[in-house]
KEMAR-13935 format. One record per residue (C-alpha): residue number from 1; residue in three letters; x, y, z. Coordinates in Angstrom, 2 decimals, always signed. Example, Ala and Ser with C-alpha at 12.3 -4.5 7.8 and 13.67 -1.06 7.14 Angstrom:
(node 1; "ala"; (+12.30; -4.50; +7.80)),
(node 2; "ser"; (+13.67; -1.06; +7.14)),
***
This chain:
(node 1; "ala"; (+0.00; +0.00; +0.00)),
(node 2; "gln"; (+2.80; +2.42; +0.89)),
(node 3; "lys"; (+4.70; +1.63; -2.31)),
(node 4; "lys"; (+1.60; +2.35; -4.37)),
(node 5; "leu"; (+1.15; +5.68; -2.54)),
(node 6; "leu"; (+4.76; +6.64; -3.21)),
(node 7; "ala"; (+4.39; +5.66; -6.87)),
(node 8; "cys"; (+1.22; +7.79; -7.15)),
(node 9; "leu"; (+2.94; +10.77; -5.52)),
(node 10; "leu"; (+5.97; +10.47; -7.79)),
(node 11; "gln"; (+3.82; +10.22; -10.90)),
(node 12; "asn"; (+2.08; +13.42; -9.81)),
(node 13; "gln"; (+5.20; +15.33; -8.76)),
(node 14; "ser"; (+5.05; +17.77; -11.68)),
(node 15; "gly"; (+2.96; +18.58; -14.71)),
(node 16; "ser"; (-0.71; +17.73; -14.88)),
(node 17; "ile"; (-2.29; +16.10; -11.85)),
(node 18; "asp"; (-3.97; +12.70; -12.14)),
(node 19; "leu"; (-6.51; +12.51; -9.33)),
(node 20; "ala"; (-7.49; +8.97; -10.32)),
(node 21; "leu"; (-4.05; +7.73; -9.31)),
(node 22; "leu"; (-4.38; +9.32; -5.89)),
(node 23; "thr"; (-7.78; +7.71; -5.30)),
(node 24; "gln"; (-6.59; +4.26; -6.44)),
(node 25; "gln"; (-3.97; +3.95; -3.71)),
(node 26; "asn"; (-5.18; +2.62; -0.36)),
(node 27; "ala"; (-2.46; +3.68; +2.11)),
(node 28; "leu"; (-4.23; +6.95; +2.95)),
(node 29; "pro"; (-7.65; +8.50; +2.47)),
(node 30; "pro"; (-7.71; +10.22; -0.94)),
(node 31; "arg"; (-7.94; +13.76; +0.50)),
(node 32; "leu"; (-4.84; +13.21; +2.61)),
(node 33; "ala"; (-2.99; +11.78; -0.40)),
(node 34; "glu"; (-4.03; +14.87; -2.40)),
(node 35; "arg"; (-2.67; +17.17; +0.29)),
(node 36; "met"; (+0.61; +15.26; +0.39)),
(node 37; "cys"; (+0.81; +15.59; -3.38)),
(node 38; "arg"; (+0.32; +19.36; -3.22)),
(node 39; "leu"; (+3.02; +19.77; -0.56)),
(node 40; "leu"; (+5.44; +17.56; -2.50)),
(node 41; "arg"; (+4.93; +19.59; -5.67)),
(node 42; "leu"; (+5.65; +22.86; -3.82)),
(node 43; "ala"; (+8.68; +21.36; -2.07)),
(node 44; "ile"; (+10.11; +20.31; -5.44)),
(node 45; "ile"; (+9.73; +23.82; -6.83)),
(node 46; "phe"; (+11.51; +25.35; -3.86)),
(node 47; "ser"; (+14.28; +22.75; -3.87)),
(node 48; "thr"; (+15.06; +23.08; -7.59)),
(node 49; "arg"; (+18.59; +24.44; -8.03)),
(node 50; "arg"; (+18.60; +25.10; -4.34)),
(node 51; "arg"; (+21.07; +27.41; -2.72)),
(node 52; "asp"; (+20.55; +28.23; +0.92)),
(node 53; "asp"; (+20.54; +31.97; +0.21)),
(node 54; "thr"; (+17.63; +31.67; -2.23)),
(node 55; "leu"; (+15.23; +29.80; +0.04)),
(node 56; "pro"; (+12.65; +32.25; +1.36)),
(node 57; "ala"; (+10.78; +32.28; +4.63)),
(node 58; "val"; (+7.50; +30.83; +3.39)),
(node 59; "arg"; (+4.12; +31.03; +5.05)),
(node 60; "leu"; (+1.57; +28.49; +3.91)),
(node 61; "gln"; (-2.04; +28.75; +5.00)),
(node 62; "ala"; (-4.61; +26.06; +4.29)),
(node 63; "asp"; (-8.35; +26.54; +4.23)),
(node 64; "asp"; (-9.97; +23.29; +3.14)),
(node 65; "asp"; (-8.83; +22.87; -0.50)),
(node 66; "ala"; (-7.41; +26.40; -0.77)),
(node 67; "leu"; (-3.72; +27.05; -0.16)),
(node 68; "his"; (-2.29; +30.53; +0.20)),
(node 69; "leu"; (+1.48; +30.89; -0.12)),
(node 70; "thr"; (+3.00; +34.09; +1.25)),
(node 71; "leu"; (+6.58; +34.97; +0.32)),
(node 72; "pro"; (+8.78; +37.87; +1.44)),
(node 73; "ala"; (+8.21; +41.16; -0.37)),
(node 74; "gly"; (+10.08; +41.26; -3.67)),
(node 75; "trp"; (+11.05; +37.58; -3.62)),
(node 76; "leu"; (+8.96; +36.58; -6.64)),
(node 77; "glu"; (+10.40; +39.46; -8.69)),
(node 78; "ala"; (+13.96; +38.58; -7.63)),
(node 79; "his"; (+13.49; +34.91; -8.59)),
(node 80; "pro"; (+11.69; +34.90; -11.96)),
(node 81; "leu"; (+12.25; +31.19; -12.70)),
(node 82; "arg"; (+10.70; +30.04; -9.45)),
(node 83; "ser"; (+8.00; +32.68; -9.81)),
(node 84; "glu"; (+7.08; +31.22; -13.20)),
(node 85; "leu"; (+7.13; +27.67; -11.80)),
(node 86; "leu"; (+4.83; +28.71; -8.96)),
(node 87; "glu"; (+2.44; +30.41; -11.40)),
(node 88; "gln"; (+2.39; +27.27; -13.55)),
(node 89; "glu"; (+1.77; +25.18; -10.45)),
(node 90; "ser"; (-1.16; +27.39; -9.52)),
(node 91; "his"; (-2.64; +26.68; -12.96)),
(node 92; "tyr"; (-2.02; +22.93; -12.74)),
(node 93; "gln"; (-3.74; +22.83; -9.36)),
(node 94; "ser"; (-6.67; +24.91; -10.62)),
(node 95; "tyr"; (-7.33; +22.28; -13.32)),
(node 96; "val"; (-8.31; +19.83; -10.54)),
(node 97; "his"; (-10.21; +22.55; -8.61)),
(node 98; "trp"; (-7.50; +23.20; -6.02)),
(node 99; "leu"; (-6.91; +26.87; -5.30)),
(node 100; "leu"; (-3.30; +28.00; -4.86)),
(node 101; "thr"; (-2.74; +31.72; -4.41)),
(node 102; "leu"; (+0.61; +33.50; -4.20)),
(node 103; "ser"; (+1.48; +36.77; -2.55)),
***
């Protein structure tokens, strides 16, 4: 069961999200698997080409299926690649009716 969950999470780590995969695993309730998937996807974006001096102090608020990510002032403008990746991620998540807002 755990291997299937890990496989589902890895298959959903980037790009379009396949909710069917997350509901087919039986290690966790589907909503919890979905939340793990969302956190993994954000963690991957922030760890890409990681240097300690580029990791921001992030605040993540959850309200049911809505996530709000708050970054330090000017961080998105100073890191255009990650800013673009986060915008893309917001779109990918919106396709499965998950709200991800950035500020």
